[in-house]
C-alpha positions in Angstrom: -23.7 -37.3 -4.8 -20.1 -37.4 -4.3 -19.3 -35.4 -1.4 -16.1 -34.6 -3.2 -18.6 -31.9 -5.1 -18.8 -29.9 -2.6 -15.1 -29.0 -2.2 -14.2 -25.5 -0.6 -11.5 -25.3 -3.6 -13.9 -24.6 -6.0 -13.6 -21.3 -7.3 -15.6 -18.5 -5.5 -16.4 -16.4 -8.4 -19.8 -15.9 -8.1 -20.3 -15.6 -11.8 -18.1 -19.0 -12.5 -20.8 -21.9 -12.9 -20.9 -24.8 -14.9 -23.4 -27.8 -16.0 -22.9 -29.2 -12.2 -22.7 -26.2 -9.8 -23.5 -22.6 -9.5 -22.6 -19.7 -7.0 -25.6 -17.8 -5.8 -26.2 -14.9 -3.1 -29.2 -15.1 -0.8 -29.9 -11.8 -1.3 -30.3 -12.6 -5.0 -33.1 -15.0 -4.2 -34.8 -13.5 -0.8 -38.6 -12.3 -2.2 -38.3 -13.9 -5.2 -41.5 -15.2 -6.3 -42.0 -19.1 -5.4 -44.6 -21.1 -7.9 -46.4 -24.4 -7.9 -45.1 -25.9 -11.1 -45.7 -22.4 -13.6 -45.2 -18.9 -13.3 -49.1 -18.2 -13.2 -49.5 -20.3 -9.5 -47.6 -18.1 -7.4 -47.4 -19.5 -3.5 -45.6 -16.5 -2.3 -42.3 -15.1 -1.8 -39.2 -16.6 -0.7 -39.0 -15.1 3.1 -35.8 -17.8 4.2 -33.9 -20.4 3.3 -33.8 -23.4 6.0 -30.2 -25.4 6.3 -29.7 -27.7 8.5 -26.0 -27.6 11.0 -23.9 -30.6 9.7 -19.8 -30.9 10.8 -18.7 -28.9 7.0 -20.9 -26.8 5.4 -24.6 -26.5 6.0 -27.1 -28.0 3.4 -30.6 -26.2 2.6 -33.5 -28.1 3.8 -36.6 -26.2 2.5 -37.7 -22.8 1.9 -39.7 -20.8 4.3 -42.6 -18.6 3.3 -44.2 -16.3 5.6 -47.4 -14.5 4.2 -48.4 -12.1 6.9 -51.5 -10.7 7.7 -52.5 -13.7 10.2 -51.7 -16.1 7.6 -50.1 -19.4 8.2 -46.4 -20.0 7.0 -45.3 -22.7 4.7 -42.4 -24.9 4.9 -41.5 -26.1 1.8 -39.0 -29.4 2.0 -35.8 -28.7 -0.5 -36.7 -32.1 -2.0 -39.6 -30.4 -3.6 -37.6 -27.6 -5.4 -37.5 -28.3 -9.1 -35.5 -25.6 -10.3 -34.1 -22.0 -9.6 -34.5 -19.3 -12.1 -33.7 -15.9 -12.7 -37.4 -14.8 -12.5 -39.1 -17.6 -9.8 -38.1 -20.4 -8.0 -40.3 -23.5 -9.2 -41.7 -26.4 -6.9 -43.8 -29.4 -7.0 -47.8 -28.5 -6.2 -48.6 -29.1 -2.8 -50.2 -32.6 -2.0 -53.2 -30.2 -0.1 -54.1 -26.7 -0.7 -50.5 -25.3 1.0 -47.8 -26.8 2.5 -47.4 -27.3 5.9 -46.8 -24.2 8.6 -43.4 -23.9 9.1 -41.9 -25.2 12.8 -38.7 -24.6 13.5 -36.2 -27.5 14.8 -33.2 -28.1 17.2 -29.8 -27.5 14.5 -32.0 -25.7 11.9 -30.4 -22.1 10.8 -32.7 -19.7 9.1 -29.9 -17.6 6.6 -32.2 -14.2 7.2 -33.5 -14.4 10.5 -29.4 -16.1 12.2 -26.9 -14.4 9.7 -28.2 -11.3 7.8 -26.6 -8.5 9.9 -24.9 -10.9 12.2 -21.5 -10.0 13.7 -18.2 -11.7 12.9 -14.7 -11.5 14.0 -12.5 -11.4 10.8 -9.6 -13.7 11.3 -7.1 -11.6 9.4 -7.9 -7.8 10.6 -9.0 -9.0 14.0 -12.0 -6.4 13.6 -15.7 -6.7 13.9 -17.2 -7.5 10.9 -21.2 -7.8 9.6 -22.4 -10.5 7.4 -24.0 -8.4 4.3 -24.6 -11.5 2.5 -24.4 -15.5 2.2 -22.4 -17.4 -0.7 -24.1 -20.5 -1.3 -23.7 -23.7 -4.3 -26.2 -25.0 -5.4 -25.3 -28.6 -7.3 -27.6 -31.1 -9.0 -30.4 -30.4 -6.4 -28.3 -30.0 -3.1 -27.5 -26.6 -1.9 -24.9 -25.9 0.8 -23.5 -22.5 2.3 -20.1 -22.0 1.5 -19.3 -18.3 2.5 -20.2 -15.2 3.9 -19.7 -12.0 2.1 -19.0 -9.0 4.5 -18.0 -6.1 1.7 -20.3 -3.2 1.0 -21.6 -5.0 -2.1 -23.4 -7.8 -0.1 -25.0 -4.2 1.5 -26.0 -3.4 -2.3 -27.1 -6.6 -2.8 -29.4 -6.5 0.3 -31.1 -3.5 -0.6 -31.6 -4.4 -4.6 -28.4 -2.8 -5.9 -26.8 -5.7 -6.7 -25.7 -4.2 -10.2 -23.2 -1.9 -8.6 -19.9 -3.4 -7.3 -17.9 -0.8 -6.0 -15.4 -3.1 -4.3 -14.4 -6.4 -4.8 -16.4 -8.8 -2.8 -14.8 -10.2 0.8 -15.8 -13.6 1.0 -15.1 -15.6 4.3 -15.0 -19.7 4.1 -17.7 -21.5 6.3 -15.2 -23.3 7.9 -13.7 -20.1 9.5 -17.1 -19.0 10.5 -19.7 -21.4 12.5 -22.9 -20.5 14.9 -21.5 -20.4 18.4 -23.8 -22.4 21.2 -25.5 -20.0 23.4 -25.8 -22.7 25.7 -24.0 -20.9 28.7 -25.6 -17.3 27.7 -29.3 -17.9 27.0 -32.0 -20.5 26.6 -33.2 -19.8 23.2 -31.7 -21.5 19.9 -30.6 -18.1 18.5 -27.2 -18.2 16.5 -24.5 -16.0 16.7 -21.3 -15.8 14.4 -17.6 -15.7 15.6 -14.6 -17.5 14.8 -14.6 -21.4 15.9 -13.7 -22.5 18.6 -10.5 -24.1 18.0 -9.2 -20.9 16.3 -11.1 -18.6 19.2 -8.4 -19.8 21.5 -5.3 -19.1 19.4 -6.1 -15.6 19.7 -4.0 -13.4 21.7 -5.6 -13.0 25.0 -5.7 -8.8 24.2 -7.2 -9.8 21.1 -10.0 -11.7 22.9 -10.5 -8.6 25.6 -10.9 -6.4 22.3 -13.3 -8.4 20.7 -15.3 -8.9 24.1 -15.1 -4.9 24.5 -16.6 -4.4 20.5 -19.3 -6.9 21.2 -22.7 -6.4 23.9 -25.4 -8.5 24.6 -25.8 -12.1 23.7 -22.9 -11.8 21.3 -20.9 -10.9 23.8 -22.0 -13.7 26.2 -22.0 -15.7 23.4 -18.2 -15.3 22.4 -17.2 -15.2 25.9 -18.9 -18.6 26.2 -16.9 -20.5 23.4 -13.4 -19.6 25.4 -12.0 -22.5 27.4 -11.8 -21.6 31.0 -8.1 -20.5 30.5 -8.0 -18.4 27.4 -11.3 -16.8 29.1 -9.7 -16.0 32.3 -6.6 -14.4 29.8 -9.3 -12.6 28.3 -11.1 -11.2 31.2 -8.3 -10.3 33.1 -7.3 -8.2 29.7 -10.8 -6.4 29.1 -12.2 -3.3 30.6 -14.1 -3.1 33.6 -17.0 -2.4 32.0 -16.9 -5.5 29.9 -15.6 -7.0 32.7 -18.9 -6.5 34.7 -21.1 -7.6 31.8 -19.4 -11.0 31.4 -19.1 -11.6 35.1 -23.0 -10.7 35.7 -24.0 -13.6 32.9 -21.6 -16.2 34.0 -23.5 -19.4 35.4 -21.8 -20.5 38.8 -19.8 -23.9 37.6 -18.2 -21.8 35.0 -17.4 -18.8 37.0 -15.6 -21.4 39.0 -13.7 -22.8 36.7 -12.7 -19.4 34.8 -11.4 -18.1 38.8 -9.1 -21.0 39.6 -7.3 -20.0 36.3 -6.4 -16.3 37.9 -3.4 -15.5 40.0 -4.6 -14.4 43.7 -3.5 -10.2 42.6 -5.8 -11.0 39.2 -8.5 -11.6 41.0 -8.0 -9.0 43.5 -7.8 -6.6 40.3 -11.0 -8.0 39.2 -12.6 -7.7 42.5 -12.6 -4.0 42.6 -14.5 -3.0 39.6 -17.1 -5.3 40.3 -20.5 -4.5 42.2 -20.1 -5.6 46.4 -22.8 -8.7 45.5 -21.2 -10.0 42.6 -17.8 -9.8 44.4 -19.1 -11.6 47.7 -20.9 -14.0 45.3 -17.7 -14.9 43.8 -15.4 -14.9 46.8 -17.3 -18.0 48.1 -16.3 -20.0 44.9 -12.9 -19.5 45.8 -11.0 -21.7 48.0 -10.4 -20.4 51.6 -6.9 -19.3 51.7 -7.2 -17.4 48.2 -10.2 -15.5 49.8 -8.6 -14.7 52.9 -5.4 -13.4 51.1 -7.8 -11.2 48.8 -9.6 -10.1 51.6 -6.2 -8.5 52.9 -5.3 -7.1 49.8 -8.9 -5.7 49.7 -8.8 -4.1 53.4 -5.3 -2.7 52.5 -4.8 0.8 51.2 -0.7 -0.5 49.8 -0.7 -3.8 49.0 2.3 -5.4 49.9 4.6 -8.2 47.8 3.8 -11.1 50.4 0.1 -10.6 49.4 0.5 -10.4 45.8 3.0 -12.5 44.8 2.8 -15.9 43.4 4.9 -19.1 45.0 5.1 -20.7 41.6 8.8 -20.2 39.8 11.2 -22.2 38.2 14.7 -22.6 40.7 18.1 -24.2 40.3 20.8 -24.4 41.6 24.5 -23.1 40.5 25.6 -26.5 39.7 22.9 -27.6 38.3 23.4 -28.5 34.1 21.6 -26.7 31.8 20.2 -29.4 29.8 18.6 -31.3 32.9 17.6 -27.8 34.1 15.3 -27.5 30.7 14.2 -31.4 30.8 12.4 -30.5 34.3 11.0 -27.3 32.6 9.4 -29.6 30.1 8.1 -31.8 32.1 6.8 -29.4 34.3 3.8 -28.6 32.7 4.0 -25.2 33.8 2.3 -22.5 31.9 4.7 -19.9 29.6 4.3 -17.2 31.9 5.6 -18.9 34.8 9.3 -18.9 33.4 10.7 -16.7 32.4 13.5 -16.8 34.4 15.2 -19.4 36.3 16.3 -18.4 40.1 19.2 -19.9 41.6 19.8 -20.8 44.8 23.0 -21.7 47.1 23.4 -25.1 48.1 24.0 -23.9 51.6 21.1 -22.4 52.7 19.0 -21.7 49.5 19.9 -17.8 49.6 19.1 -16.3 46.5 22.5 -15.6 44.6 21.3 -15.5 40.8 18.7 -15.4 37.8 19.2 -16.8 34.4 17.0 -15.5 31.5 15.1 -18.4 29.8 16.5 -17.4 26.6 20.0 -17.5 27.5 19.1 -21.2 29.1 17.8 -22.6 25.9 20.8 -20.6 23.7 23.8 -22.1 26.5 25.3 -25.9 25.9 23.3 -28.7 28.1 26.5 -29.3 29.8 26.9 -25.8 30.9 26.3 -25.1 34.7 23.7 -22.7 35.6 26.1 -20.7 37.7 28.3 -19.8 34.5 25.6 -18.3 32.9 23.8 -16.6 35.8 23.4 -13.3 36.3 24.4 -11.5 39.7 23.3 -9.8 42.1 19.8 -10.1 41.5 17.1 -7.3 41.5 14.5 -8.3 44.1 11.8 -6.8 46.3 11.6 -7.3 49.8 8.1 -8.9 51.1 6.7 -6.3 52.7 7.0 -3.6 49.8 4.2 -2.1 48.8 2.2 -2.2 45.5 3.7 1.2 44.1 7.3 0.7 45.7 6.7 -2.9 43.1 5.7 -0.7 40.0 8.8 1.6 40.1 10.9 -1.4 40.6 8.9 -2.6 37.4 9.6 0.6 35.4 13.2 0.8 36.0 14.0 -2.9 35.2 11.7 -3.5 32.9 11.5 -7.3 34.1 8.7 -9.7 33.5 8.9 -10.8 36.7 10.4 -9.9 40.2 11.5 -12.2 43.1 10.4 -11.7 46.1 12.8 -12.3 49.5 12.6 -12.5 52.8 16.0 -13.0 54.9 17.4 -13.0 50.9 15.4 -16.3 50.7 13.3 -16.6 47.9 9.5 -16.6 48.8 7.7 -16.1 45.7 7.8 -13.8 42.3 5.8 -10.8 41.4 4.3 -10.6 37.9 4.4 -7.4 35.4 0.9 -7.7 34.5 -0.7 -8.3 38.1 1.3 -5.1 39.0 0.7 -2.8 36.0 -2.5 -4.1 35.6 -3.8 -3.4 38.9 -3.1 0.4 39.0 -4.8 1.3 35.4 -7.7 -1.0 36.6 -8.0 1.3 39.4 -7.4 4.4 37.4 -10.2 3.3 34.7 -12.8 3.3 37.7 
């Protein structure tokens, strides 16, 4: 059969149908009698449908029958299915007394066991939703998963009230809902649902943190394992202390090392203040010695100084530099967007901090304009020995995204707003 027949553009109306295909809901098939050739020869009731994970849409590979009372299970390969009727599913008779017992395989997905009732992150509303049903497409002897239904109608079908439709079905295409590997979280092959890995990394860190806080246990671990190191670090910084402790407790050492490397010293210090002592010591051993020493200094002082909290990674230029050349250097630098809110201007004589240019003004200026012609001066700055409360006051007064730190009027680093305010909020929650 041509793969074009399983096109996501096919109508999603469950009542639609043709001679080539029809839509079904899994809840309508659950517990439907399975008969060997005739209705008078029942083998049992459908306990689950087994699908094999594939790159696009999982395809049915068999029917799982569970008889209970200590009787062995049965697995009916999908190529033995003859037809699906409203009152029964007809299959070819087993070659022996019964079909072989079910043996789970890597890459197999059981709808009732692994999907129904599982949590997903709704891509549009960014809320935690629940899979109430699975929408299937049957065509010429094959069946694939095309949607999951998160509507209340799906719940009604699960409890046998499918004829009642209070609202419109809410179907999410399978291309947006993929099983996440629990490789980093558990040693089982259980499946948890969330956004695809590519879609997860595009969500803002605040939304990722909200999702992590709503989830718990294996779901939370699986969701976090889907994030790349940078996104995981950003989400961890934004998460509340309870979620931070849960996530850290489940991390493997190498994974933790990669995530910590994406965080600033100030962010690490704030994270460590909410962790149990043994977890903090373990994570500290994964850091470069210079970073660990700085964090120890921050944690040991009642009021951290700007010199301990600041980052030395910032963009600088001379007043005589041209806008076009500075923009070209920024584009080639590979810096993260959080690091380039401002360009700090030093004097040609001794690099004294003499001005600052907001990145938005830089982008709007002509390429031939000099940095000195568009910079703002004097510059609001902090001294290296200013304490955290002093820095918080500066941010509250001027609403900058970062503030330069100077020693003898020379730029030595920058303090980020998030590093200061996140630390204050974190300690308030402990």
